[in-house]
C-alpha positions as CSV (number, residue, x, y, z in Angstrom):
1,M,168.8,176.7,269.5
2,L,166.9,179.9,268.9
3,L,163.8,178.2,267.4
4,S,163.6,175.2,269.6
5,G,159.8,174.3,270.0
6,R,159.0,175.9,266.6
7,V,157.6,174.2,263.7
8,A,158.5,175.5,260.1
9,I,157.4,174.8,256.6
10,V,159.8,175.5,253.8
11,T,158.3,175.1,250.4
12,G,160.6,174.0,247.3
13,S,163.3,173.0,249.9
14,T,164.9,169.7,248.7
15,G,167.0,171.0,245.6
16,E,170.5,172.6,245.8
17,G,169.4,176.1,246.3
18,M,167.9,178.6,248.8
19,G,165.0,176.4,250.1
20,R,167.0,173.7,251.3
21,Q,169.5,176.1,252.7
22,I,166.8,177.9,254.7
23,A,165.5,174.4,255.9
24,W,168.9,173.4,257.1
25,T,169.4,176.9,259.1
26,L,166.2,176.6,260.8
27,A,166.9,173.1,261.9
28,R,170.3,174.2,262.9
29,E,168.3,176.4,265.4
30,G,166.3,173.7,266.7
31,A,163.1,173.9,264.6
32,S,161.2,171.0,263.5
33,V,161.3,171.5,259.6
34,V,158.7,170.3,257.0
35,L,160.7,170.3,253.7
36,N,158.6,170.3,250.4
37,Y,159.2,169.1,246.9
38,G,156.9,168.5,244.0
39,T,156.1,171.9,242.4
40,Y,159.1,171.3,240.1
41,R,161.5,168.6,241.5
42,R,160.1,165.2,242.1
43,S,163.1,163.4,243.5
44,E,162.3,161.5,246.8
45,A,165.9,160.4,247.0
46,A,167.0,164.2,247.4
47,A,164.1,164.9,249.7
48,K,165.0,162.3,252.2
49,A,168.8,163.3,252.1
50,A,167.8,167.0,252.8
51,A,165.7,165.8,255.8
52,K,168.3,163.6,257.1
53,E,170.9,166.6,257.1
54,C,168.4,168.8,259.0
55,E,168.4,165.9,261.7
56,A,172.2,165.9,261.7
57,L,172.0,169.7,262.3
58,G,169.8,169.3,265.5
59,G,166.1,169.6,264.2
60,S,163.6,167.2,263.4
61,A,162.3,167.0,259.9
62,I,159.9,165.3,257.4
63,A,159.7,165.7,253.6
64,V,156.3,166.0,251.9
65,R,155.7,165.9,248.2
66,A,153.2,168.7,247.2
67,D,152.7,170.8,244.2
68,T,152.2,174.3,245.8
69,R,150.2,175.5,242.9
70,K,147.5,173.0,243.8
71,E,145.0,173.8,246.6
72,A,144.5,170.3,247.7
73,D,148.2,169.6,247.9
74,V,149.0,172.5,250.1
75,R,146.2,171.9,252.4
76,R,147.7,168.2,252.6
77,L,151.2,169.7,253.2
78,V,150.0,171.6,256.2
79,A,147.9,168.8,257.6
80,Q,150.9,166.5,257.5
81,A,153.0,169.3,259.3
82,R,150.6,169.4,262.0
83,K,150.2,165.7,262.1
84,A,153.9,165.1,262.5
85,F,154.9,168.1,264.8
86,G,151.8,170.3,265.9
87,D,150.8,173.7,264.7
88,V,153.0,175.5,262.3
89,H,154.9,178.7,263.7
90,I,157.0,179.6,260.7
91,A,156.2,179.3,257.0
92,V,158.7,180.1,254.1
93,A,157.2,180.5,250.8
94,N,160.2,179.6,248.7
95,A,158.9,177.4,245.8
96,G,158.5,179.5,242.6
97,G,158.9,179.5,238.9
98,D,162.0,179.0,236.8
99,L,163.9,182.1,235.7
100,I,164.0,181.7,231.9
101,E,164.7,184.8,229.9
102,R,162.4,185.1,226.9
103,G,160.6,187.8,225.1
104,L,156.7,188.1,225.2
105,D,156.3,186.7,221.8
106,D,158.0,183.4,222.8
107,L,155.9,183.1,226.0
108,G,153.0,180.6,225.6
109,L,150.0,180.8,228.2
110,A,150.9,177.4,229.7
111,D,154.4,178.6,230.4
112,W,153.1,181.9,231.7
113,K,150.7,180.2,234.2
114,K,153.5,177.4,235.1
115,V,155.5,180.4,236.7
116,V,152.9,182.9,237.8
117,D,150.8,180.3,239.7
118,A,153.9,179.0,241.3
119,E,154.8,182.4,242.5
120,L,151.4,183.8,243.4
121,D,149.1,181.0,244.0
122,G,151.7,179.0,245.9
123,A,152.3,182.0,248.3
124,F,148.4,182.6,248.7
125,L,147.6,179.0,249.4
126,L,150.4,178.5,252.0
127,A,149.4,181.7,253.7
128,R,145.8,180.8,253.9
129,E,146.5,177.5,255.4
130,V,148.8,178.6,258.1
131,L,147.5,181.7,259.2
132,P,144.5,180.6,261.3
133,G,146.9,178.6,263.5
134,M,149.2,181.3,264.0
135,R,146.5,183.6,264.8
136,K,145.1,181.2,267.5
137,A,148.8,181.0,268.9
138,G,149.3,184.8,268.7
139,W,152.6,184.1,267.0
140,G,153.7,183.6,263.6
141,R,156.4,184.1,260.9
142,L,155.5,184.3,257.1
143,V,158.5,184.8,254.9
144,S,158.4,185.3,251.2
145,I,161.3,184.8,248.8
146,S,161.4,187.2,246.0
147,W,163.7,188.9,243.5
148,D,165.6,192.1,243.8
149,K,164.5,193.0,240.3
150,A,160.8,192.1,240.6
151,A,159.7,195.7,240.2
152,S,162.2,196.8,237.5
153,P,160.5,197.8,234.3
154,S,163.7,196.6,232.3
155,A,164.0,193.2,233.8
156,L,163.0,190.1,232.0
157,P,161.6,187.6,232.2
158,Y,157.9,188.8,232.2
159,D,156.3,185.8,233.9
160,Y,158.9,185.6,236.7
161,A,159.1,189.2,237.3
162,V,155.4,189.6,237.4
163,G,155.0,186.5,239.5
164,K,157.5,187.9,242.1
165,A,156.0,191.3,242.0
166,A,152.6,190.0,242.7
167,R,153.8,187.9,245.5
168,D,155.4,191.1,247.0
169,V,152.1,193.0,246.9
170,L,150.4,190.1,248.6
171,M,152.9,190.0,251.3
172,S,152.8,193.8,251.9
173,K,149.0,193.4,252.4
174,L,149.1,190.5,254.7
175,A,151.9,192.2,256.8
176,R,149.4,195.0,257.5
177,A,146.4,192.7,258.2
178,E,148.3,190.3,260.5
179,R,150.4,192.5,262.8
180,K,147.6,192.7,265.2
181,H,147.8,188.9,265.8
182,G,151.4,188.6,266.6
183,I,152.3,187.6,263.3
184,T,155.0,189.3,261.0
185,V,155.0,189.0,257.2
186,N,158.3,189.9,255.5
187,T,160.2,189.3,252.2
188,V,163.7,188.3,251.4
189,A,164.6,189.5,247.8
190,P,168.0,188.3,246.7
191,G,169.8,189.2,243.5
192,P,172.3,186.7,241.8
193,V,173.2,184.0,244.3
194,A,176.0,181.6,244.2
195,Y,174.8,177.9,244.2
196,P,177.6,176.2,246.0
197,S,178.3,172.3,245.8
198,D,176.7,170.1,248.6
199,A,179.9,170.0,250.6
200,Q,180.2,173.7,250.7
201,S,176.5,174.3,251.4
202,R,177.1,171.8,254.4
203,D,180.0,173.9,255.6
204,F,178.1,177.1,255.0
205,V,175.4,176.2,257.3
206,R,177.8,175.3,259.8
207,H,179.7,178.5,259.6
208,G,182.8,176.7,258.7
209,K,186.0,178.1,257.0
210,Q,184.5,178.2,253.4
211,W,181.5,180.3,254.8
212,A,184.1,182.9,256.5
213,A,185.9,183.1,253.1
214,R,182.9,183.8,250.9
215,K,183.3,186.6,248.3
216,Q,179.7,187.0,247.1
217,V,176.3,186.5,248.1
218,T,175.4,182.7,248.7
219,N,172.2,180.6,249.5
220,Q,173.2,180.7,253.1
221,D,173.2,184.6,253.2
222,V,169.7,184.2,252.2
223,A,169.0,181.6,254.8
224,E,170.5,184.0,257.6
225,A,168.2,186.7,256.5
226,V,165.2,184.5,257.0
227,L,166.5,183.3,260.2
228,W,166.7,186.7,261.6
229,L,163.2,187.5,260.5
230,C,162.1,184.5,262.3
231,R,163.7,185.4,265.7
232,D,162.2,187.1,268.5
233,E,164.5,190.2,267.8
234,A,162.5,190.8,264.8
235,R,159.0,190.8,266.4
236,Y,158.2,194.4,265.4
237,V,159.5,194.0,261.8
238,H,156.5,194.1,259.6
239,G,156.3,194.4,255.6
240,S,160.1,194.6,255.3
241,R,161.9,193.6,252.0
242,I,165.5,192.7,252.5
243,E,167.6,192.7,249.4
244,L,170.8,190.9,249.1
245,S,173.3,191.6,246.2
């Protein structure tokens, strides 16, 4: 229970992908986890099921609907986390845009903003809300989920790549600014990630037989990288970008 007593927010964490696996993994290590949905996914049933699994793994959990592109929603998300569990120690900016490959001529302004705002505004708003409490405590972990090809000049789509690259720059600047407060800011940037079934995901988070037999990067590999950055062993890791492929 490496994170016993810690409170974590993971945005975009009730689907079938990396966010939910990160939330489960932090719960497995004893954290009280605030799962988030509503930027794209709006299923309350899925959110409740994800929170229930956190509790089965040994943590406490609530699920909060909030569109991470909206200032009022992010403020409410963090306020509900504090009301339920206390000050936030760990924040994982996972919610982002959909990766849809399309050329510039096929990209409307509304589609551009939908993706870029989720990537950049979502990370900015989350950081701005949680950092004051982390500074006061003298301890904090801010982790961003990016993309290994964010800075590649040949990688489409434009909106997703630019959003991720901008998020990377933001995290890099925050890492330098916040280290004096005992806060680490880092990025995990996976490439193609396998999205296993629910049964496999539950096996993976428990390090079962299917996890041991995996042949490619999975959502659980991403979660384990995030976990390591949240552990005390990583207290002096600042501004890193861990790529998984």
